[in-house]
C-alpha positions in Angstrom: 120.4 104.3 140.7 117.8 105.6 138.2 114.1 104.6 138.2 114.0 104.9 134.4 113.2 101.7 132.6 115.2 101.2 129.4 112.0 100.0 127.8 110.3 103.3 128.6 113.0 105.1 126.5 112.4 102.7 123.6 108.7 103.1 123.9 109.1 106.9 123.8 111.3 106.7 120.8 108.7 104.6 118.9 105.9 107.0 120.0 108.0 109.9 118.7 108.5 108.1 115.4 104.8 107.4 115.1 104.1 111.1 115.9 106.5 112.2 113.2 104.8 109.9 110.7 101.4 111.3 111.7 102.7 114.8 111.1 103.3 113.8 107.5 99.6 113.0 107.0 97.0 115.4 105.7 95.7 117.5 108.6 92.3 115.7 108.9 93.9 112.3 108.8 96.5 113.3 111.3 93.8 114.6 113.7 91.9 111.3 113.3 95.0 109.2 114.0 96.0 111.3 117.0 92.4 110.9 118.4 92.4 107.1 117.8 95.8 106.7 119.5 94.6 108.3 122.8 94.2 105.8 125.6 90.6 106.9 126.2 89.5 105.9 122.7 90.2 102.2 123.0 86.4 101.6 122.6 86.7 103.0 119.0 90.3 101.9 118.2 89.8 98.1 118.6 86.6 97.9 116.4 88.2 100.2 113.8 91.3 98.1 113.7 89.3 94.9 113.0 87.1 96.7 110.4 90.2 98.0 108.6 91.6 94.4 108.5 88.3 93.1 107.3 88.0 95.8 104.7 91.6 95.0 103.5 90.5 91.4 102.9 87.9 92.8 100.5 90.6 94.6 98.5 89.0 93.7 95.1 86.1 96.2 95.8 86.5 99.9 95.0 87.9 102.2 97.7 88.8 99.2 99.9 92.4 98.1 99.5 95.1 96.0 100.9 96.5 99.2 102.5 93.8 98.8 105.1 95.4 95.7 106.7 98.6 97.4 108.0 96.5 100.3 109.2 94.2 98.0 111.2 97.2 96.2 112.6 98.8 99.5 113.7 95.6 100.4 115.5 95.4 97.1 117.2 99.1 97.3 118.2 98.2 100.1 120.7 96.4 97.5 122.8 98.1 94.2 122.0 101.7 93.6 123.1 102.6 91.0 120.5 101.5 93.4 117.7 103.2 96.3 119.5 106.5 94.5 119.4 106.0 93.8 115.6 105.1 97.5 115.1 108.2 98.6 117.0 110.5 96.3 114.9 108.8 97.5 111.8 109.4 101.2 112.8 113.1 100.4 113.5 113.5 98.7 110.1 111.7 101.6 108.4 113.8 104.2 110.2 116.9 102.4 109.1 115.8 102.2 105.5 114.0 105.5 105.2 115.4 107.9 107.9 114.1 111.0 106.1 110.5 109.8 106.8 111.3 110.5 110.5 113.2 113.7 109.9 116.5 111.9 110.5 119.6 112.4 108.4 120.6 109.3 106.3 123.8 107.8 107.4 126.7 108.5 105.1 128.6 105.7 103.6 131.6 106.5 105.7 129.8 106.4 109.0 128.0 103.1 108.0 131.4 101.6 107.1 132.9 102.7 110.4 129.9 101.4 112.4 130.1 98.0 110.6 133.9 97.9 111.3 133.3 98.6 115.0 130.7 95.9 115.2 133.0 93.3 113.7 135.7 94.0 116.3 
């Protein structure tokens, strides 16, 4: 019997996906995101998440925008399990719709059809 928890594999997959998305950011932004995702920076991550959400609510002002709300939620998801589940489902949905964002090959129509056929049986 293995000591591996299936949820650990799912969590690792989501971490890998987040890391791949972070790699697509400009170097300075990517470094900041990696730093904020470290467990030891919880003291900065939680206030930053709330500030991003607050700033997103002020989207009518210059520089601030509604884009800040999802970023704040992503930061808070590192420490809040309900938001983490939402983040994971969103990553799964995005990976299904935009696999090239994660470096995955898009499914061909034939493989999608065969998968759908197998699921119906």
